[in-house]
N, C-alpha and C positions, 0 to 999 in steps of 0.2 A: 547524401549530404557531402560525402567526400568527392564524388564526381563533380558536383556543382561547384565546390570550392576550387577544385583543380582547373575547371574551365574559367572561373572568375579570376584566379591567380595566374593562369597560363602556365601551369606546371604539371608534371607527371605525378601520379599518386605516390610514388616512392619519395618524391621531394616535398610532399605536403607536410608541413609541421604538425605533429600530433596535437599540440596544444591548440592550434587554430581549429582543428576538427572538434576537439573537446569543447571549446568555447562555443562554437556554432551549434553543437548538439545541446549544450546547456541552454542557450538562448531559445532553442526550439522546445524546451522543457523535456528533453530526453535525459533520463537518469544515466549517469556514468557510475556514480558511487551508490550502491544500494543503501538507502536509509529507510528502514522498515517502519519507523514511527513518524515519518515526516513526508507527507505527500507533496507532489510538485506544485500544488496550489497554495502551500503554506508560505507566508511571507519570508521565512528564513531559509527556504529550501536552496536557493541559489548560493547564498553565503556558505552553507555547510557543504554543498557539492564542491565548491571552489576550495574551501578550507581543506577538505580531505584529499583533494587532488594534489594540493601543495604540501600536505602533511600526512602522507599515507601511513606513517608509523603511529599516528594518533587515532586512526580509525578504530572504533570499538568493535571487538569481536562479536558482540551481539547484533551489530548493525543498527543499534538504536542511537539516535542523535541525543546528546545530553540536554539540549536546550528545550526540548518539548516533552520531557518525561511527564510533567503534570498538565501540560497544555493539550486541549482537545483541538486537533486540526479541524478546519472547516469541513462541513459535510459537502458532498457533491450535490449539485443543484437538483438532480433527479432522485435523491435519497428519500425513502419513506420509512415509517416505523412499522414494525411487524412484531406481533406477540404470539407466543406459543409455548409448546412443551419441548424442552431440549432433551436430546439423547446423544450419548457418546458411544459409537460403535467400536472404535479402537482409537489409538492416538492419532490426532489430527483428522478424524473422520466423525464429524458432527452433523446432526440434522435438527431441524426445527419443524414441528408440526404446528402449523398456524391454527390458532383457535377460531378464527373467523371462517376459514374455508376447509379446515381439516386436511389441507394439502401438506405434504412433507417436502422440505427443501434441504438440500445439502448446504451447510454453512462453510463459507470460504472467507478468509481475511488476509490482507496484506500487511496488517499491523500487529506487531509482536505483542503489544500490551493487550490487544483484544484476544489474541491467542492465549495469553496467560490467564485471562478471565475465563475463557471457555474451558481451559484445562481443569479448573477447580469446580466447575459446575457438575452437578450430579444428574443421573438419569431421571427423567420425568419432572425436572425442575422447570418452573415458569421462568421465561426469559423474554425480555423486550430488547429488540435490536433496531438499529437504523442502518439502512443500506439500500442496495439495488438488486432487483431480481434479474437473473439471466434465464429467460424462458427456454432458450434452445438447449442450454446445459442443465437446466433444472437445479440451479444453485443460486444462493443468495450471498452477495458480496457484502460482508458486514463491516461497517465503518466505525460503529460504536455500539455498546450494549449496556444494559442495566440488569444486574443480577439481583434477584430478590430472594 
């Protein structure tokens, strides 16, 4: 992106204004500020990215954007529901054995509120999640979950 901008502006990389690069990255939906509970397809994502670039002192230490604490971001188009038995092997090391196929998948999430839910689950607890399977890594990217 930086190289393309330098060609477009006719300047050397050292002369490229950082904010021009940041704005171009944001328009391409590349995160500059980590917002753990606000995916790039959320309608407020660009606003909060820009807000925290301009107000870095206001960035929450948790990385959670205050606007969406209770809002569920839209699911990715390729998301599916999965049900199974949850197990915690150690902190941030969770698996789900699917009831349909009895296959065990590593659970991964990029959303802190989902991580918080997984932390309070107990071993052998039934869990329903929505997300996307990564067959090569044998993990399930969890976007939302229902704990019963």
